[in-house]
BAMARKOL-679555 format. One record per atom (N, C-alpha, C, O, CB): x, y, z; residue in three letters. Coordinates in pm, whole numbers, padded with zeros to 5 digits, always signed. Glycine has a CB too. Layout:
// BAMARKOL-679555
XYZALA
...
//
This chain:
// BAMARKOL-679555
+05473+10220+09316MET
+05530+10326+09396MET
+05681+10316+09387MET
+05737+10206+09394MET
+05482+10318+09543MET
+05749+10428+09373GLY
+05893+10431+09363GLY
+05957+10466+09495GLY
+05890+10510+09588GLY
+05936+10530+09258GLY
+06087+10447+09504SER
+06159+10481+09626SER
+06243+10605+09601SER
+06280+10634+09488SER
+06247+10364+09673SER
+06274+10678+09708LEU
+06356+10798+09694LEU
+06502+10759+09675LEU
+06550+10664+09735LEU
+06341+10890+09816LEU
+06568+10831+09593HIS
+06707+10806+09559HIS
+06769+10939+09523HIS
+06698+11027+09476HIS
+06722+10702+09442HIS
+06901+10959+09544PRO
+06961+11088+09509PRO
+06941+11126+09362PRO
+06941+11244+09328PRO
+07109+11085+09540PRO
+06924+11029+09276ASN
+06904+11058+09134ASN
+06757+11076+09099ASN
+06725+11101+08983ASN
+06961+10946+09049ASN
+06667+11066+09195GLY
+06525+11082+09168GLY
+06448+10956+09204GLY
+06501+10868+09273GLY
+06501+11117+09022GLY
+06326+10947+09159ARG
+06243+10830+09189ARG
+06283+10714+09100ARG
+06312+10730+08982ARG
+06093+10863+09170ARG
+06285+10594+09162ILE
+06318+10472+09091ILE
+06198+10380+09101ILE
+06149+10354+09211ILE
+06448+10405+09149ILE
+06152+10330+08989PRO
+06037+10241+08995PRO
+06068+10116+09078PRO
+06179+10064+09074PRO
+05993+10201+08855PRO
+05967+10069+09153SER
+05988+09954+09241SER
+06014+09827+09163SER
+06074+09734+09217SER
+05869+09936+09331SER
+05971+09819+09039LYS
+05993+09697+08962LYS
+06141+09675+08931LYS
+06182+09562+08903LYS
+05912+09702+08832LYS
+06222+09780+08935SER
+06365+09763+08905SER
+06443+09708+09024SER
+06556+09663+09006SER
+06425+09895+08861SER
+06385+09712+09146ARG
+06456+09665+09264ARG
+06480+09515+09262ARG
+06585+09470+09308ARG
+06379+09702+09388ARG
+06390+09437+09211GLY
+06405+09292+09210GLY
+06462+09238+09082GLY
+06466+09116+09063GLY
+06275+09228+09236GLY
+06506+09323+08993ASN
+06556+09281+08863ASN
+06706+09258+08870ASN
+06782+09354+08870ASN
+06522+09388+08755ASN
+06752+09131+08878PRO
+06894+09104+08893PRO
+06973+09110+08763PRO
+07095+09091+08765PRO
+06912+08971+08954PRO
+06908+09137+08650ARG
+06979+09137+08522ARG
+07060+09266+08504ARG
+07002+09373+08485ARG
+06880+09121+08405ARG
+07193+09258+08512GLY
+07279+09373+08486GLY
+07265+09482+08591GLY
+07197+09465+08692GLY
+07249+09430+08350GLY
+07328+09594+08566LEU
+07324+09707+08657LEU
+07195+09783+08640LEU
+07147+09801+08528LEU
+07444+09799+08635LEU
+07138+09827+08748SER
+07021+09913+08743SER
+07061+10051+08792SER
+07176+10073+08831SER
+06904+09855+08828SER
+06969+10142+08789GLN
+06998+10279+08827GLN
+07037+10292+08974GLN
+07108+10385+09011GLN
+06878+10366+08798GLN
+06992+10200+09058ILE
+07023+10211+09200ILE
+07156+10148+09237ILE
+07203+10164+09349ILE
+06913+10148+09282ILE
+07220+10076+09144ASP
+07350+10017+09171ASP
+07458+10124+09165ASP
+07448+10220+09089ASP
+07381+09905+09070ASP
+07560+10107+09246SER
+07671+10200+09245SER
+07760+10174+09125SER
+07778+10058+09086SER
+07751+10191+09375SER
+07816+10278+09067PRO
+07911+10258+08958PRO
+08042+10202+09013PRO
+08065+10207+09134PRO
+07936+10391+08882PRO
+08127+10150+08926PRO
+08255+10098+08973PRO
+08338+10207+09041PRO
+08319+10326+09014PRO
+08334+10038+08856PRO
+08429+10167+09130CYS
+08505+10264+09209CYS
+08591+10355+09123CYS
+08614+10470+09162CYS
+08593+10192+09308CYS
+08638+10309+09006TRP
+08722+10395+08921TRP
+08644+10516+08874TRP
+08704+10618+08840TRP
+08775+10317+08801TRP
+08511+10507+08871PHE
+08428+10617+08825PHE
+08439+10737+08918PHE
+08435+10851+08872PHE
+08282+10573+08813PHE
+08452+10713+09049TRP
+08447+10820+09147TRP
+08577+10897+09161TRP
+08580+10998+09230TRP
+08410+10764+09280TRP
+08684+10854+09098ARG
+08812+10926+09113ARG
+08804+11070+09066ARG
+08865+11157+09128ARG
+08920+10854+09036ARG
+08730+11096+08959ASN
+08725+11230+08903ASN
+08589+11295+08924ASN
+08549+11380+08844ASN
+08757+11225+08755ASN
+08518+11258+09030VAL
+08388+11315+09059VAL
+08402+11411+09176VAL
+08458+11375+09280VAL
+08283+11204+09090VAL
+08352+11534+09158ASP
+08363+11631+09267ASP
+08246+11614+09365ASP
+08165+11522+09350ASP
+08366+11776+09210ASP
+08238+11703+09464SER
+08138+11688+09570SER
+07995+11705+09520SER
+07901+11660+09586SER
+08165+11788+09679SER
+07977+11767+09405LEU
+07843+11784+09350LEU
+07801+11666+09263LEU
+07688+11661+09216LEU
+07835+11911+09269LEU
+07892+11572+09243GLY
+07859+11455+09162GLY
+07886+11472+09015GLY
+07847+11388+08934GLY
+07716+11420+09181GLY
+07953+11580+08978THR
+07986+11600+08837THR
+08132+11562+08813THR
+08213+11566+08905THR
+07961+11748+08794THR
+08162+11525+08694MET
+08299+11484+08660MET
+08392+11604+08666MET
+08364+11709+08608MET
+08303+11419+08520MET
+08502+11589+08737ALA
+08603+11694+08746ALA
+08693+11686+08623ALA
+08706+11581+08560ALA
+08686+11681+08878ALA
+08754+11796+08591THR
+08846+11797+08477THR
+08974+11724+08514THR
+09013+11722+08630THR
+08876+11941+08431THR
+09039+11666+08416MET
+09166+11597+08439MET
+09273+11700+08473MET
+09279+11807+08412MET
+09208+11512+08314MET
+09356+11668+08569ARG
+09464+11758+08608ARG
+09581+11744+08513ARG
+09606+11637+08457ARG
+09508+11732+08753ARG
+09652+11853+08498SER
+09773+11847+08416SER
+09884+11780+08496SER
+09880+11780+08619SER
+09816+11990+08369SER
+09983+11722+08429PRO
+10092+11656+08501PRO
+10167+11755+08591PRO
+10181+11873+08556PRO
+10189+11589+08401PRO
+10214+11708+08703ASP
+10287+11790+08798ASP
+10433+11798+08752ASP
+10504+11697+08757ASP
+10276+11733+08944ASP
+10480+11915+08709PRO
+10619+11925+08661PRO
+10722+11900+08771PRO
+10830+11849+08743PRO
+10643+12063+08601PRO
+10689+11934+08895LEU
+10780+11910+09006LEU
+10794+11761+09034LEU
+10903+11713+09063LEU
+10731+11983+09132LEU
+10685+11687+09024LEU
+10688+11543+09042LEU
+10776+11478+08935LEU
+10854+11387+08965LEU
+10546+11484+09036LEU
+10764+11525+08813ILE
+10845+11471+08703ILE
+10993+11501+08726ILE
+11078+11416+08703ILE
+10800+11530+08568ILE
+11023+11622+08772GLU
+11162+11661+08798GLU
+11223+11577+08910GLU
+11338+11534+08900GLU
+11170+11811+08834GLU
+11148+11555+09017ILE
+11198+11473+09128ILE
+11216+11329+09084ILE
+11316+11265+09120ILE
+11101+11480+09249ILE
+11123+11277+09007ALA
+11133+11139+08957ALA
+11256+11121+08868ALA
+11318+11014+08869ALA
+11007+11100+08881ALA
+11291+11222+08792GLN
+11412+11214+08709GLN
+11538+11221+08793GLN
+11638+11156+08761GLN
+11412+11326+08605GLN
+11536+11300+08900ALA
+11654+11311+08986ALA
+11676+11184+09068ALA
+11790+11147+09096ALA
+11639+11431+09079ALA
+11568+11118+09107PHE
+11575+10995+09187PHE
+11518+10881+09102PHE
+11415+10823+09136PHE
+11495+11010+09323PHE
+11587+10850+08994GLU
+11536+10755+08895GLU
+11520+10612+08946GLU
+11442+10535+08890GLU
+11626+10754+08777GLU
+11592+10575+09052ASP
+11582+10439+09105ASP
+11478+10425+09216ASP
+11465+10318+09275ASP
+11717+10395+09156ASP
+11404+10532+09244LEU
+11300+10531+09348LEU
+11166+10569+09288LEU
+11159+10636+09185LEU
+11338+10626+09463LEU
+11059+10527+09354ASP
+10925+10572+09317ASP
+10893+10698+09394ASP
+10927+10710+09511ASP
+10818+10462+09345ASP
+10829+10793+09327VAL
+10795+10921+09389VAL
+10643+10934+09391VAL
+10576+10916+09289VAL
+10860+11041+09311VAL
+10589+10965+09508VAL
+10445+10980+09524VAL
+10418+11115+09590VAL
+10476+11147+09694VAL
+10384+10863+09608VAL
+10328+11193+09529LYS
+10290+11321+09588LYS
+10179+11297+09689LYS
+10077+11234+09658LYS
+10245+11423+09479LYS
+10199+11347+09810ALA
+10098+11331+09915ALA
+10116+11438+10022ALA
+10228+11463+10066ALA
+10105+11191+09977ALA
+10008+11499+10062ARG
+10004+11592+10175ARG
+10110+11702+10169ARG
+10179+11727+10268ARG
+10021+11516+10302ARG
+10122+11766+10056GLY
+10211+11880+10043GLY
+10357+11847+10024GLY
+10442+11936+10033GLY
+10197+11964+10160GLY
+10390+11722+09999GLY
+10528+11683+09979GLY
+10537+11565+09883GLY
+10437+11518+09830GLY
+10595+11648+10111GLY
+10659+11519+09864TYR
+10685+11408+09772TYR
+10762+11300+09848TYR
+10874+11324+09895TYR
+10765+11455+09646TYR
+10702+11183+09861THR
+10763+11073+09934THR
+10837+10984+09836THR
+10784+10948+09731THR
+10658+10993+10013THR
+10960+10947+09872LEU
+11043+10860+09789LEU
+11037+10719+09847LEU
+11065+10698+09965LEU
+11190+10912+09783LEU
+11001+10623+09763TYR
+10986+10484+09804TYR
+11089+10396+09735TYR
+11119+10415+09617TYR
+10844+10432+09773TYR
+11142+10301+09809ASP
+11230+10200+09751ASP
+11143+10105+09668ASP
+11042+10055+09717ASP
+11310+10124+09861ASP
+11183+10080+09546ARG
+11103+09993+09459ARG
+11105+09847+09502ARG
+11007+09776+09481ARG
+11152+10003+09317ARG
+11214+09802+09562ALA
+11224+09661+09600ALA
+11139+09628+09722ALA
+11080+09520+09728ALA
+11369+09626+09627ALA
+11134+09719+09818THR
+11064+09690+09943THR
+10935+09768+09963THR
+10858+09737+10053THR
+11155+09716+10058THR
+10911+09869+09881ASP
+10796+09960+09896ASP
+10798+10037+10027ASP
+10693+10081+10074ASP
+10667+09882+09886ASP
+10916+10054+10086HIS
+10930+10132+10210HIS
+10961+10277+10174HIS
+11038+10302+10082HIS
+11041+10072+10302HIS
+10903+10372+10246PRO
+10942+10512+10226PRO
+11082+10534+10282PRO
+11111+10493+10394PRO
+10840+10608+10293PRO
+11169+10600+10205VAL
+11306+10620+10249VAL
+11339+10768+10271VAL
+11434+10800+10343VAL
+11402+10561+10148VAL
+11263+10858+10212ALA
+11287+11002+10230ALA
+11163+11077+10185ALA
+11073+11022+10121ALA
+11413+11050+10151ALA
+11161+11204+10221ARG
+11050+11290+10180ARG
+11105+11427+10147ARG
+11189+11481+10219ARG
+10940+11299+10291ARG
+11058+11483+10037LEU
+11095+11618+09996LEU
+10972+11707+10009LEU
+10866+11677+09954LEU
+11151+11620+09849LEU
+10988+11815+10083LYS
+10878+11908+10102LYS
+10917+12040+10038LYS
+11013+12104+10082LYS
+10844+11925+10253LYS
+10846+12083+09934PRO
+10882+12210+09868PRO
+10863+12329+09961PRO
+10769+12334+10040PRO
+10797+12229+09741PRO
+10954+12424+09950ILE
+10944+12549+10025ILE
+10879+12650+09931ILE
+10927+12675+09821ILE
+11086+12599+10076ILE
+10768+12708+09978LEU
+10688+12795+09893LEU
+10768+12910+09834LEU
+10857+12967+09899LEU
+10572+12850+09972LEU
+10735+12943+09710ASP
+10792+13056+09637ASP
+10943+13045+09616ASP
+11010+13147+09597ASP
+10760+13183+09708ASP
+10997+12924+09621THR
+11139+12902+09592THR
+11151+12775+09510THR
+11052+12704+09487THR
+11224+12893+09723THR
+11271+12747+09467ASP
+11297+12620+09397ASP
+11371+12525+09490ASP
+11443+12436+09445ASP
+11380+12644+09268ASP
+11352+12543+09621GLN
+11423+12463+09720GLN
+11328+12371+09795GLN
+11206+12387+09791GLN
+11496+12553+09819GLN
+11389+12273+09864PHE
+11313+12170+09934PHE
+11366+12151+10074PHE
+11480+12188+10106PHE
+11319+12037+09857PHE
+11281+12094+10159GLU
+11323+12047+10290GLU
+11334+11895+10277GLU
+11241+11830+10228GLU
+11222+12090+10405GLU
+11445+11840+10321LEU
+11468+11695+10313LEU
+11434+11633+10448LEU
+11484+11677+10551LEU
+11615+11664+10273LEU
+11349+11531+10447LEU
+11305+11466+10570LEU
+11342+11318+10566LEU
+11351+11257+10459LEU
+11152+11483+10589LEU
+11363+11261+10683TYR
+11390+11117+10694TYR
+11288+11058+10792TYR
+11228+11130+10871TYR
+11537+11090+10742TYR
+11270+10926+10785TRP
+11176+10859+10875TRP
+11247+10825+11005TRP
+11347+10753+11005TRP
+11118+10731+10809TRP
+11196+10877+11116SER
+11253+10851+11247SER
+11182+10733+11311SER
+11061+10739+11335SER
+11245+10976+11337SER
+11256+10627+11339LEU
+11197+10512+11408LEU
+11164+10547+11552LEU
+11067+10495+11608LEU
+11291+10392+11402LEU
+11244+10633+11614ALA
+11220+10672+11753ALA
+11093+10757+11766ALA
+11013+10735+11857ALA
+11340+10750+11808ALA
+11075+10852+11677LYS
+10958+10941+11682LYS
+10841+10888+11601LYS
+10729+10938+11611LYS
+10996+11079+11633LYS
+10868+10786+11520GLU
+10768+10726+11430GLU
+10701+10832+11343GLU
+10579+10842+11338GLU
+10663+10651+11511GLU
+10784+10908+11277GLY
+10733+11012+11187GLY
+10847+11075+11108GLY
+10964+11044+11132GLY
+10657+11120+11266GLY
+10812+11162+11015TRP
+10912+11232+10935TRP
+10979+11340+11018TRP
+10912+11416+11088TRP
+10848+11293+10809TRP
+11110+11346+11010ARG
+11190+11444+11084ARG
+11280+11519+10987ARG
+11322+11464+10885ARG
+11274+11375+11196ARG
+11310+11643+11021THR
+11399+11725+10939THR
+11540+11672+10947THR
+11588+11638+11055THR
+11395+11871+10982THR
+11607+11666+10833PHE
+11746+11624+10831PHE
+11833+11743+10865PHE
+11811+11853+10815PHE
+11784+11564+10692PHE
+11931+11723+10950GLY
+12026+11827+10985GLY
+12023+11859+11133GLY
+11922+11838+11201GLY
+11998+11953+10906GLY
+12135+11911+11182ASP
+12149+11942+11324ASP
+12091+12077+11362ASP
+12065+12103+11479ASP
+12294+11936+11363ASP
+12073+12164+11265PHE
+12034+12301+11295PHE
+11895+12336+11244PHE
+11870+12451+11209PHE
+12135+12396+11236PHE
+11806+12239+11241GLY
+11670+12266+11197GLY
+11652+12253+11047GLY
+11727+12182+10980GLY
+11629+12403+11241GLY
+11555+12321+10998ARG
+11514+12313+10859ARG
+11623+12362+10763ARG
+11670+12475+10774ARG
+11388+12394+10837ARG
+11662+12275+10671LEU
+11759+12311+10567LEU
+11686+12341+10438LEU
+11593+12269+10401LEU
+11863+12199+10547LEU
+11727+12445+10369LYS
+11672+12477+10238LYS
+11772+12428+10134LYS
+11882+12481+10121LYS
+11644+12632+10223LYS
+11731+12325+10061LEU
+11821+12259+09967LEU
+11767+12263+09826LEU
+11646+12257+09805LEU
+11845+12115+10008LEU
+11856+12275+09729THR
+11815+12256+09591THR
+11792+12107+09570THR
+11833+12026+09652THR
+11921+12313+09490THR
+11727+12073+09462LEU
+11700+11932+09434LEU
+11829+11854+09416LEU
+11840+11739+09461LEU
+11612+11918+09309LEU
+11928+11914+09350GLU
+12058+11847+09330GLU
+12128+11823+09463GLU
+12184+11715+09486GLU
+12148+11931+09238GLU
+12127+11922+09551ARG
+12193+11906+09681ARG
+12119+11804+09768ARG
+12183+11726+09839ARG
+12200+12042+09754ARG
+11986+11803+09763ALA
+11908+11704+09837ALA
+11942+11563+09787ALA
+11950+11469+09866ALA
+11756+11731+09823ALA
+11961+11550+09657ARG
+11998+11420+09600ARG
+12136+11376+09649ARG
+12156+11260+09683ARG
+11996+11426+09446ARG
+12231+11469+09652GLU
+12366+11438+09700GLU
+12362+11392+09846GLU
+12424+11292+09881GLU
+12459+11561+09685GLU
+12291+11465+09929ILE
+12281+11429+10071ILE
+12214+11293+10086ILE
+12258+11210+10166ILE
+12203+11536+10151ILE
+12109+11270+10010PHE
+12038+11142+10017PHE
+12131+11027+09984PHE
+12126+10923+10049PHE
+11919+11142+09921PHE
+12216+11043+09884ARG
+12308+10936+09842ARG
+12422+10916+09942ARG
+12471+10804+09956ARG
+12365+10968+09705ARG
+12465+11022+10011GLU
+12583+11014+10097GLU
+12553+10975+10242GLU
+12633+10906+10304GLU
+12653+11145+10097GLU
+12441+11018+10295GLU
+12414+11000+10438GLU
+12358+10861+10470GLU
+12267+10814+10401GLU
+12315+11107+10486GLU
+12411+10796+10572PRO
+12364+10662+10608PRO
+12221+10659+10664PRO
+12158+10553+10664PRO
+12457+10601+10708PRO
+12170+10771+10711ILE
+12035+10772+10767ILE
+11929+10744+10660ILE
+11816+10706+10692ILE
+12007+10906+10833ILE
+11965+10764+10533PHE
+11871+10741+10424PHE
+11887+10603+10361PHE
+11831+10578+10254PHE
+11888+10847+10319PHE
+11963+10515+10424ARG
+11977+10380+10372ARG
+11843+10310+10375ARG
+11761+10334+10465ARG
+12082+10300+10451ARG
+11820+10225+10280ILE
+11694+10156+10269ILE
+11684+10055+10383ILE
+11772+09970+10398ILE
+11680+10086+10132ILE
+11577+10062+10465PRO
+11566+09970+10579PRO
+11537+09828+10534PRO
+11471+09805+10432PRO
+11456+10016+10674PRO
+11587+09733+10610THR
+11561+09593+10578THR
+11432+09546+10643THR
+11370+09450+10597THR
+11678+09505+10621THR
+11390+09613+10751ARG
+11263+09578+10814ARG
+11208+09703+10881ARG
+11281+09797+10912ARG
+11281+09462+10918ARG
+11076+09703+10903ARG
+11013+09815+10971ARG
+10908+09766+11064ARG
+10842+09846+11131ARG
+10954+09914+10872ARG
//
């Protein structure tokens, strides 16, 4: 008698067989990265041109795309130091900093959301002391 499994019936003799992987064993975790909700392999995504552009502008930082924005990390400490959030249908960004008081990302500037080009965001990041790399968090 076999047991029920999402892939179909599995003979009971394979349950006690410790030699190698059997059909009921899970595949390695790297396998699931490109699997969609139906269990089929998803197509590989093309490289993000915006991510490449930001990485070139901030060559001394690591750039990670997450939750609709791009977080800039210090390579020495792995701490997030800034975040760029693209403004839809433009080539501009919102520059955010990590607020220790609010414990979250906050808009840079006294007058609310600033729309900045990537070059201007880079200039502000380099000049403003609020974007200095923290020594502890």
